[in-house]
KOLBATI-28554 format. One record per residue (C-alpha): x, y, z. Coordinates in pm, whole numbers, padded with zeros to 5 digits, always signed. Layout:
residues N
XYZ;...
end
This chain:
residues 341
-01202+12904-00838;-01469+12644-00890;-01273+12492-01176;-00965+12455-00963;-01164+12288-00689;-01318+12044-00936;-00974+11960-01073;-00842+11886-00724;-01141+11664-00651;-01088+11475-00976;-00719+11419-00901;-00807+11298-00554;-01051+11047-00696;-00793+10923-00943;-00535+10880-00672;-00788+10703-00453;-00877+10469-00736;-00513+10389-00795;-00463+10318-00427;-00766+10094-00416;-00645+09904-00721;-00307+09832-00559;-00444+09740-00215;-00545+09362-00289;-00194+09269-00404;-00016+09425-00110;-00251+09328+00174;-00472+09023+00095;-00799+09023+00277;-00925+08721+00463;-01163+08660+00173;-00873+08637-00074;-00681+08405+00162;-00990+08193+00198;-01023+08167-00177;-00661+08054-00203;-00720+07779+00055;-01020+07657-00138;-00810+07644-00452;-00574+07397-00283;-00870+07197-00166;-00986+07161-00523;-00656+06986-00608;-00736+06678-00397;-00677+06325-00543;-00906+06214-00822;-01061+05944-00606;-01202+06195-00359;-01327+06426-00639;-01486+06135-00818;-01657+06019-00501;-01805+06364-00411;-01821+06586-00721;-02121+06789-00604;-01965+06877-00268;-01644+06993-00436;-01831+07217-00681;-02033+07369-00399;-01718+07452-00210;-01562+07616-00517;-01865+07843-00582;-01937+07935-00219;-01582+07981-00095;-01614+08357-00051;-01920+08324+00171;-01755+08085+00416;-01547+08171+00715;-01170+08141+00690;-01022+07822+00830;-00725+07830+01067;-00393+07901+00906;-00243+07558+00986;-00517+07367+00791;-00545+07583+00478;-00319+07376+00248;-00417+07022+00358;-00623+06788+00143;-00934+06637+00300;-00916+06275+00428;-01020+05988+00198;-01234+05755+00405;-01408+05618+00096;-01092+05469-00055;-00971+05308+00268;-01315+05174+00345;-01336+05019-00002;-01000+04848+00045;-01094+04698+00379;-01422+04563+00249;-01256+04412-00055;-01009+04222+00161;-01293+04073+00360;-01468+03969+00042;-01763+04223+00058;-01822+04455-00237;-01821+04835-00174;-02012+05088-00391;-01752+05365-00346;-01454+05146-00440;-01230+05255-00726;-01195+05037-01042;-00859+04908-00922;-01002+04807-00587;-01296+04632-00756;-01055+04434-00974;-00859+04318-00670;-01180+04221-00492;-01281+04011-00793;-00945+03835-00791;-00984+03753-00423;-01328+03610-00485;-01200+03396-00775;-00910+03259-00573;-01136+03143-00290;-01308+02812-00362;-01610+02734-00150;-01614+02388+00008;-01805+02126-00185;-02106+01952-00038;-01939+01608-00044;-01640+01717+00163;-01697+01641+00529;-01365+01734+00680;-01261+02020+00904;-01147+02350+00746;-00787+02267+00830;-00796+01945+00628;-00627+01957+00290;-00831+01887-00027;-00635+01571-00097;-00711+01433+00247;-01077+01521+00220;-01107+01356-00121;-00938+01039-00006;-01151+01000+00303;-01476+01096+00134;-01468+00878-00176;-01575+00512-00145;-01284+00404-00366;-01062+00404-00058;-01245+00108+00087;-01168-00112-00214;-00792-00120-00169;-00841-00177+00201;-01076-00468+00137;-00845-00606-00122;-00538-00539+00091;-00578-00861+00280;-00251-01067+00225;-00301-01363-00023;-00100-01684+00036;+00120-01760-00262;+00197-02108-00387;+00544-02090-00232;+00391-01980+00099;+00146-02269+00091;+00428-02510+00025;+00633-02373+00314;+00330-02384+00542;+00259-02743+00450;+00622-02834+00503;+00595-02692+00854;+00269-02871+00927;+00062-02552+00951;-00097-02530+00607;-00432-02662+00494;-00443-03025+00378;-00426-03060+00002;-00479-03363-00214;-00254-03438-00510;-00388-03398-00861;-00491-03744-00993;-00382-03654-01346;-00036-03558-01225;-00013-03881-01027;-00093-04090-01334;+00153-03890-01542;+00428-03947-01285;+00355-04317-01266;+00373-04353-01643;+00706-04167-01647;+00848-04408-01386;+00722-04725-01554;+01078-04850-01609;+01240-04673-01312;+01531-04851-01139;+01703-04718-00832;+02080-04719-00794;+02266-04744-00463;+02407-04408-00340;+02582-04478-00011;+02752-04132-00016;+02423-03943-00041;+02199-04191+00143;+02394-04394+00400;+02274-04757+00437;+02136-04905+00757;+02295-05208+00925;+02141-05529+01043;+02029-05537+01406;+01808-05826+01520;+01693-05623+01819;+01578-05337+01602;+01217-05221+01641;+01042-04950+01445;+01033-04656+01678;+00684-04559+01794;+00510-04840+01610;+00364-04975+01935;+00149-04657+01946;+00011-04694+01592;-00344-04820+01613;-00521-05013+01337;-00474-05323+01127;-00297-05118+00857;-00002-05075+01094;+00015-05432+01227;+00305-05524+00999;+00509-05231+01142;+00431-05325+01501;+00528-05689+01446;+00833-05635+01226;+01153-05810+01344;+01466-05817+01129;+01577-06175+01051;+01878-06307+00873;+01845-06622+00654;+02004-06780+00351;+01859-06800+00000;+01700-07142+00051;+01505-07022+00350;+01360-06724+00158;+01281-06922-00157;+01099-07187+00035;+00862-06932+00184;+00822-06648-00067;+00753-06655-00437;+00930-06327-00518;+01278-06230-00406;+01440-05956-00616;+01748-05738-00621;+01624-05379-00600;+01849-05075-00555;+02151-05265-00423;+01972-05510-00190;+01743-05812-00203;+01376-05780-00104;+01100-06034-00067;+00734-05959-00133;+00455-06068+00105;+00089-05965+00098;+00130-05612-00042;+00463-05527+00131;+00831-05552+00042;+01078-05643+00320;+01458-05647+00330;+01590-06004+00276;+01878-05988+00520;+02131-06266+00452;+02003-06359+00109;+02326-06227-00044;+02572-06070+00203;+02746-05887-00085;+02422-05708-00179;+02276-05565+00139;+02231-05193+00064;+01911-05080+00239;+01826-04714+00302;+01539-04818+00532;+01486-05125+00746;+01114-05198+00752;+00808-05287+00542;+00728-05079+00228;+00367-05090+00113;+00310-05106-00267;-00038-05260-00297;-00142-05600-00427;-00006-05538-00776;+00341-05604-00634;+00512-05313-00810;+00886-05284-00733;+00950-05079-00416;+01199-04842-00582;+00942-04745-00846;+00676-04678-00581;+00925-04475-00376;+01012-04268-00684;+00643-04203-00753;+00589-04086-00394;+00898-03864-00406;+00785-03696-00729;+00432-03625-00601;+00559-03491-00269;+00809-03281-00458;+00536-03117-00665;+00335-03050-00352;+00633-02881-00186;+00714-03139+00081;+01015-03312-00069;+01326-03111-00160;+01559-03393-00254;+01628-03596-00565;+01389-03852-00708;+01618-04153-00657;+01381-04429-00543;+01557-04460-00205;+01365-04424+00120;+01628-04206+00287;+01607-03940+00563;+01482-03656+00338;+01205-03872+00195;+01099-03984+00540;+01087-03623+00663;+00863-03531+00369;+00636-03826+00446;+00612-03719+00811;+00505-03364+00713;+00248-03490+00464;+00101-03747+00702;+00076-03489+00981;-00123-03245+00768;-00347-03515+00629;-00436-03635+00979;-00263-03969+00923;-00044-04163+01161;+00307-04024+01125;+00502-04338+01040;+00767-04170+00820;+00716-04471+00593;+00512-04569+00289;+00212-04740+00445;-00132-04828+00310;-00321-04515+00436;-00048-04284+00301;-00037-04446-00041;-00418-04436-00065;-00415-04068+00030;-00168-04000-00253;-00393-04180-00500;-00150-04466-00560;-00311-04747-00362;
end
């Protein structure tokens, strides 16, 4: 009887052991469920594990001693504040100790791409580098200083022709060169280009009554007269045919000899022409004056030795700028100013 009882007890123990062995798989205890939740927690991203390795290991070893979390939060990974914080700090340019290698590399690139302002730049942050460099360097002042407009030779000539330029004296060497070139100059009549004047015994040189000084006395007192050859020869030593008309010479001036030869009375100008006491022919002196005024930019016509309208306009402009009396004629002060007196 005792043996049978022992056998029954042994079978009961075996059956109980089998039941206990099958019980964890069929009905998991809260401890087993808690362990499963911790297993999912251990599978968090590498960044979080790398940032807190000791905390993760502690959770793995002490999972069975902790209380079970609510069912809705068992499979969720923990938040990653370290990674987001590192990203924000890198964008602002401040290094973070918990940043990942990729975040550190991006932060370094941001720092390299940002150039600090130099000490010499004194512009606002919105100013571009090119603008700051241009306004800060002293080289900008040089072009501005040298940007003042310079008057060219053509501009000076135009200004003088208008009577607004500065007075300029002719070059003495050029004057002597021109005079040597015109040593044998002879003018030819050109009635188509330079119309001749006609005899008028009532003619007076316009404005001559306002010209003050002994140098202009001959212009104030000039009266055209008509005489024959005998009259002129009895009074003047030199009477010559010059440029289509006869002239007589008297005390430094050449005058038209009206009536000396009615067939040769081509005169572009009716009045005295000053040539100095060397008694050079008037057409040669006129050609010299034309050439010099041409080089100086006053005269635009041809060097023909005729005292026509263009030559008289050039004389007026030159005399005005030199502060001389504007006679529009070759007088003593004008010829002296040109270096031909």
